[in-house]
C-alpha positions in Angstrom: 8.6 22.4 -5.9 4.9 22.0 -5.9 3.8 20.0 -3.3 0.6 18.7 -1.8 0.2 19.1 2.6 -3.7 19.4 2.8 -5.6 15.8 4.9 -7.8 13.4 2.6 -10.6 14.8 4.8 -9.7 18.1 3.3 -9.0 17.5 0.3 -12.2 15.2 -0.4 -14.3 18.1 2.3 -13.8 21.4 -0.5 -13.7 19.3 -3.8 -16.8 19.6 -6.0 -18.6 16.1 -5.3 -18.8 14.2 -8.4 -19.0 10.4 -9.7 -15.0 9.2 -9.7 -16.0 5.7 -11.0 -14.8 5.4 -13.9 -11.2 6.6 -12.6 -11.6 4.0 -9.7 -11.7 0.7 -11.9 -9.0 1.8 -13.6 -6.6 2.3 -10.4 -8.6 -1.9 -9.8 -7.4 -2.7 -12.5 -3.6 -1.6 -12.2 -4.0 -3.3 -9.2 -5.7 -6.5 -10.0 -2.2 -7.4 -12.7 0.2 -7.0 -10.0 -1.8 -8.8 -7.8 -1.8 -11.4 -10.6 1.9 -11.5 -11.1 2.7 -11.6 -7.1 0.6 -14.9 -7.4 2.0 -15.9 -10.0 5.3 -16.1 -7.7 4.0 -17.1 -3.9 1.7 -19.7 -2.7 -1.2 -17.9 -1.1 -3.9 -19.0 0.7 -7.1 -17.1 1.7 -7.2 -16.2 5.3 -10.5 -17.3 6.5 -10.8 -13.8 8.8 -11.1 -12.0 5.8 -14.4 -13.8 4.8 -16.2 -11.7 6.3 -15.6 -9.2 4.4 -15.8 -9.1 1.2 -18.0 -7.2 0.9 -19.1 -4.5 3.4 -21.2 -1.2 3.0 -23.5 -0.5 0.4 -21.5 -0.3 -2.3 -22.8 0.8 -5.5 -25.0 2.6 -3.6 -23.1 4.2 -0.9 -20.5 3.7 0.8 -18.5 0.5 1.0 -15.3 -1.9 0.4 -13.4 -5.6 0.0 -11.1 -6.9 2.6 -9.0 -9.6 1.0 -5.9 -11.1 3.5 -3.4 -14.0 2.1 -0.6 -16.0 3.5 1.3 -18.5 2.8 5.1 -20.2 2.7 6.9 -17.1 2.1 4.1 -14.5 2.8 3.4 -13.7 5.7 0.5 -11.1 5.2 -0.7 -9.4 2.0 -4.2 -7.1 1.4 -5.6 -5.8 -1.2 -8.7 -3.7 -0.5 -10.4 -1.1 -1.6 -13.1 1.3 0.4 -14.6 4.5 -0.2 -17.2 5.7 -2.3 -16.5 5.9 -5.9 -19.7 8.1 -6.3 -19.1 10.8 -4.3 -16.1 11.5 -5.3 -13.7 8.7 -2.4 -11.8 5.8 -3.5 -9.0 4.2 -1.2 -6.9 1.1 -2.3 -4.7 -1.1 -1.5 -2.3 -3.7 -2.3 0.1 -4.7 0.6 2.6 -7.9 0.3 4.1 -8.4 4.1 6.9 -11.0 2.9 8.1 -14.3 5.4 12.1 -14.0 7.9 12.8 -16.3 5.5 14.7 -13.6 3.3 15.0 -9.8 4.5 13.9 -8.0 0.8 11.6 -4.7 1.5 7.9 -6.0 1.9 6.3 -4.1 -0.9 3.4 -1.2 -0.6 0.7 0.3 -2.7 -1.8 2.2 -2.2 -4.0 4.7 -4.8 -6.5 6.9 -4.1 -9.0 9.0 -6.0 -10.6 12.4 -3.7 -11.3 13.5 -5.9 -8.2 13.8 -7.6 -5.7 11.0 -7.8 -2.6 9.9 -5.9 -0.6 7.4 -6.0 1.9 5.7 -3.2 4.2 2.8 -3.7 7.7 2.3 -1.2 9.3 -1.1 -0.6 9.4 -0.9 3.3 12.5 -2.0 4.8 12.7 -4.8 7.3 15.7 -2.6 9.1 17.2 0.7 9.9 18.9 1.3 6.2 20.7 4.3 8.3 22.4 1.1 10.1 22.4 -1.0 7.5 24.5 0.6 5.2 24.6 -2.7 3.1 21.1 -2.8 2.9 20.3 0.6 1.7 23.2 -0.1 -0.8 21.9 -3.4 -1.8 18.2 -2.5 -2.1 17.7 1.0 -2.0 21.1 3.2 -3.9 20.6 1.4 -7.5 16.8 3.2 -6.8 17.8 7.1 -6.4 18.1 8.0 -10.6 14.4 6.3 -10.8 13.7 8.1 -8.3 14.9 11.7 -9.5 14.2 11.1 -12.8 10.8 10.4 -12.3 10.0 14.0 -10.0 12.8 15.8 -12.7 10.4 14.5 -15.9 6.6 14.3 -14.7 5.8 18.5 -13.0 2.3 17.3 -13.3 2.6 15.0 -11.0 2.5 17.2 -6.9 4.5 15.5 -4.1 3.2 15.0 -1.2 3.9 15.8 2.4 2.2 14.6 5.0 0.6 16.9 8.0 1.3 13.3 10.4 5.0 13.2 11.4 4.7 9.4 12.0 4.0 9.0 8.6 7.2 11.0 7.5 9.1 8.9 9.0 7.6 6.0 7.2 8.1 6.5 4.5 12.0 5.5 2.5 14.7 7.1 0.7 12.8 6.1 -2.8 9.2 6.4 -1.8 6.9 7.5 -4.5 3.9 9.3 -2.5 2.6 12.1 -5.2 -0.6 14.0 -6.5 -1.9 14.6 -9.8 -4.9 15.6 -11.9 -7.0 12.7 -13.0 -6.2 12.8 -16.9 -5.8 9.4 -18.3 -1.5 10.7 -19.2 -1.1 10.3 -15.4 -3.0 7.3 -14.5 -0.5 5.4 -18.0 2.3 6.7 -16.0 0.7 5.5 -12.4 0.8 2.2 -14.4 4.4 1.8 -15.8 6.1 2.6 -12.5 3.8 -0.3 -10.0 4.5 -2.3 -12.6 8.7 -1.8 -13.2 8.9 -1.3 -9.0 6.9 -5.2 -8.6 9.2 -6.7 -10.9 12.0 -5.0 -9.3 11.1 -6.7 -6.5 9.3 -10.0 -7.1 13.7 -9.9 -8.5 14.7 -9.3 -5.5 12.9 -11.9 -4.2 14.1 -14.3 -6.3 17.6 -13.7 -5.8 17.5 -12.8 -1.8 19.7 -14.5 -0.1 18.1 -16.7 3.1 18.1 -14.7 6.6 19.4 -17.5 9.3 17.2 -20.0 11.2 18.1 -17.9 14.6 17.2 -14.6 13.6 14.4 -15.0 11.6 12.3 -14.5 15.5 13.4 -11.1 15.0 12.7 -9.9 11.7 8.9 -11.5 12.4 8.3 -9.5 15.1 9.9 -6.3 14.1 7.6 -7.1 11.0 4.5 -7.2 12.8 5.3 -4.3 14.6 5.9 -2.3 11.8 2.8 -3.8 9.7 0.1 -3.2 12.3 1.9 1.2 13.3 1.0 2.1 9.6 -2.4 -0.1 9.7 -3.5 1.8 13.0 -2.7 4.6 12.3 -2.8 5.0 8.4 -4.8 8.8 8.5 -6.9 7.8 5.8 -8.9 5.4 8.3 -10.7 8.6 9.8 -12.7 8.4 6.3 -13.5 4.5 7.2 -15.1 6.4 10.6 -16.6 9.1 8.4 -18.5 5.9 6.4 -19.0 3.3 8.5 -18.3 4.5 12.6 -15.7 4.1 14.8 -16.5 -0.2 15.7 -16.5 -1.0 12.2 -13.4 1.2 11.4 -11.3 -1.1 14.0 -12.3 -4.2 12.8 -11.8 -3.4 9.7 -7.9 -1.6 9.9 -7.3 -5.4 12.5 -8.1 -6.9 9.5 -5.6 -5.3 7.7 -2.5 -6.4 9.8 -3.9 -9.5 10.5 -4.8 -8.8 13.7 -8.3 -11.8 13.9 -5.7 -13.9 11.8 -6.8 -17.3 11.6 -3.6 -19.2 9.4 0.0 -19.7 11.1 2.4 -16.7 10.4 5.9 -18.5 8.2 8.3 -19.4 9.4 
């Protein structure tokens, strides 16, 4: 089986410097399409803490980015963001939706990269330990097994990405997608189709979910925040933010991703 084992910065540094703006715009369009579906389902308000990151850096002349963070009665924290320098081979785009504790449906995680090949990640981030709670696994993950195996069998140009960071590997569910791929149009189309199908499934789960008892919600909210902060703080791709903007600014960007400076209250 083909496998990618390189660090993000290693993949970038060992590749020729090329302008990937066209691919970046295609990936940004995909995330905008997916965000529109989520916007149509949830009542969302942009948190003022993300306003200062509406546009940062020197893009399109150099590295730049944008962070939009949202919250609402049913949504703890949703992030729609990008960071990079498309004219110099690299962009990193995110759409992550962290639900409130009123239901225990897995959170939605999506990331797209150009480095300068394509890369994508999609996962339904569990709210409990599926090995401990077998019924949770059976409800949300077992039905996805066949699709996950089929994708691997039917898309030989997609190369499984194995992170060198053990924490990242531990964070993936049994049905996570984490692949690099050539930036050909047919591969981008495959990613678009898959992501739309996964978001549609996730929205159905939200609509069909049973409520979490009120007494259990504070503990679930605390677990959610710990997972979200750890994933943001420990992301190996943060090194690219340091390279472009320095440690201090990158620390602020990472805090924005997990809501460290949020202004609006968390949903209850």
